[in-house]
N, C-alpha and C positions, 0 to 999 in steps of 0.2 A: 364366816358370818357369826359363828358361835365360839370363836377362839377363846380358850381359857374358861369357858362356862362349864358348870357341872350339871348334868342332866340325869334324872332317874326315869326309866321307862318300865312301868309294871307290865307284866305279861310280855316281857321282852325277849323270851327265848325263841319265839317262832311267830309266824304270821305277820300281821301289820306291825306288831311291836318290834319284831326283829328288823323289819324294813325301816321303821322310824329310827331305831338305834343306829342303823347303818348310815342314814342321811345325817344324823347328828355327828357321827364320827367323821364323816366326810367334811362337815362344816367346822370341824376343829374342836368340838366339845369333848370333855371327859365324860365317859358314859358309864352309868351304873344300870345294869339290867336286873330285874327281879322277877322270879317265876317260881312255881312249884315243881317244874320239870327240871330236875338237876342235870340230867344228861344233855338235854337240848340247851340248857342254860350255858353249860361249859362249852358246848360246840359253838354257839353263837358268840360267846366271849372270845373264843379263839379267832373267829372270823374278824371280829372288830379289832383285835390286836394286830392282825395282819395289815389292817388299814392304817396302823400307826396310832390308834387311839388308846389313851389311858383308859383302861376298862376294869370295872369291878362287877363280878357276878355274885348275886346274893339270893340264896334260897329264901323265899318269903311267901306267905299266904296273906293276901290282902283282906281276907275275911277275919283274920285274927289280929286283935289290937296289939298284943305284945309283939307279934311278928312284925307288924308295921312300924311300931316304935323302934324296934331293934334295927330295922332296915334304915330308917332315917339316921339313927345314931351311927351306924356303920359307915354310911356314905359320907356324912359330915366329918366323921373321924378320919376317914381315908383321904378325902379331898379338901377338907377345910370349910366347905360351904355347899349349899344346894341352890342352884339358880333356876332350874327348870324341873317340873314334875309333869310327866305325861301319864295320866290315868287311863291306861289302855287295857289292863287285865279285865277279861270278861268272858262270859259264856255266851256263845253266839249260835243262833239257829241256822243251820246250813240249808235254808229253804231253797236256795238257788243251785245247790249242788246235785239235785236229783236224789238225795238221800231221804230216808223217812222223816217226815215232819215231826215236830214236837207234838205231844198230846194236845187235844182240844182241852179247853178249860174244864169242861165237865168231866174229863177223864184224868186230869192232872193231879198227881199226889202233891200234898202240901210240901213235902220234903223237896220235890223238884222245883216248885215255885220259890221256896226259900233259898235254894242253892243259887238260882239265877239272880234273885234280888240281892242276896248277901254278897255275891261276887261283884256284880256290876255296880250296884248302887252303894251298898255299905262299904265296899272296897274303895270307891271313889271318895266317900265321906272320910273314912279312916286315914287314907293317905293324905288327903287335903288337910285334915285336922292336925296331923303330926308333922307336916312339912311347914305349915304356916309360922310356927315360932322361929324356925331357922331363917326363913325369908324375912321376917320382921326384924330380926337382929342385924341382918346384913343390908337392910334398906330396900328390899324389893325382890321380885322374882316373877316367874311365869308358871301358871298352872294350866295345863291343857287337858280338857276332858273330851272324850270321844262320843260322837253321836252317829246316827246313820244306820241303815239296814231296815229290816222289817219285811213282813209278808205273811202269808197264811200260817196260822198257828204259831205266830211269834209274839203273842200277847205279852207274856212275862218279860221278854226281852225289850219290847217297845215301851212297856210301863217303866222299866228301869232306865231306859235311855231318855224318855221324856222327863222323868224325875231328875236325871242328871242335868238336863237343860235348865230346868227350874232351879236346881241346886246351884248351878253356875251363876245365874243371874243374882241370886241373893247373897252368896258368898262374896261375889265381886264387890257388892256394896259394903260388906263388913270389913273387907281388907283394903279398900281403896286408899285409906290414909296411910297404909303401910307400903304403898307403891307396889302392890302385888296385883298383877294382871291375870285375871281368870277368864279363859275363853273356852268355847266348845266348838269342835270341828269334826267333820266326817272325812273318811278317806277319799270321798268324791264319787264313789260308785260301790256297788256290791263287788267284793274282791274274792278271787279264788286264790287262797294261800297255797303254800307248798304241800300242805296235807290234803288238799282237795283232790277228788278223783280226776283222772286224766281228762275225761270228757268235759268236766267243768273248767279245767285249766285251758282247754282248747277253745272254749266258748266265752269265757269271762276274762276281764282284765286281771292281771296280777297286782301285787302290792306296789309295784313300780308306777302304777297309774297315779298314785298319790303324789308323785313328783317330790318337790321340796316344800309342800304345803305345811308340814309340821315344823320344819325349820323356820319358815316365815311366821308361823303362829308363835314361836318362841321369841320373836322380835316385835310382837304386836304392841302398839302404844297403849297407854292407859285409857285413851279415848275409846278403845274397842273392848275394854274389859266388860265382862258380862254378856258379850254378844256371841251369836252363832255365826261362825266365819266360813268363808270359802276363799278360793283364789280365782281371780279373773285377770287375764293378760299379765300373769306373773306377779300380781299384787294382791294383798289381802283385801277382801271385800265382805260386806255383810251378806249373809245367806238368809234364805227364807225357810222357816220351818215347813216341812212337807204338809202338815195339817193346815197351814195357813196359805199355801200356794194356790 
C-alpha cells in the first residue's frame, strides 16, 4: 500500500512509534525512525531490516530545531524524498498503568510543564515546519499527528494534544494548495506499550490494537485534510473529539 514511499516516524524507537514503523515496513515503505534513545533506536532499526525494509535510524531531539532540520536533510539525502511524516514523539502520562500520576497543576514545576509542551507540541511544530518544503517541492505528502489519551492529572498532556488538533486544522489550510494532507489520529485506545508494567499489559491492549490505521492515514485523500480521523469497518472515517462527544 505504501510501496516506494519514504516515511519518518518520530519517537520511533519504542511504543506506538515502533509499532507504526513496523506497519509501514510491512506496507512497503522505506522507513526512517528518529528518537533520542540511541540503543533502542538501533534495536528497532534492526527489527525493521529483518522485515526487508530499507531503514534509516537517526538520533534526533524534536525539541531542538537544528536537530530537526538535520533529520529532514539526512532522510531526504538518503532516500531522495519524504512522503510521510508521523509526529509521534511525545511525553505521555501513564495514568492507566497504575504508576504514580503526574503532579497536580498546583504542584507542577514550570520545567516539567515546559518539557511536555516542548516535546509534544513544539516537536510537532518543528517537524512539520521543516518537512513542508520537501513535500512542496515533490508535489505533496502526508503529515500525521497523534491525538488521544488523557485522564486524572494529565492536564499538560491534554493541553498539548488539543493544541495539536487545532494546529492540524490550520496547517492543513496553509498547505492545501501544495497537495499536503495533514490529519490527526489516535491509536484507538489507551495502549500498554512494551515498557508498561506486566499488570498493565495483561489488562490493556497493546500497540497492535491500532491495526493498520496509520497506514490508512498515510493514504488519506485531500478531502480529509485537517480532520480528526478514525477507522471504521476497515476504512478511514471522521472521528469526534472527546470533548464534543
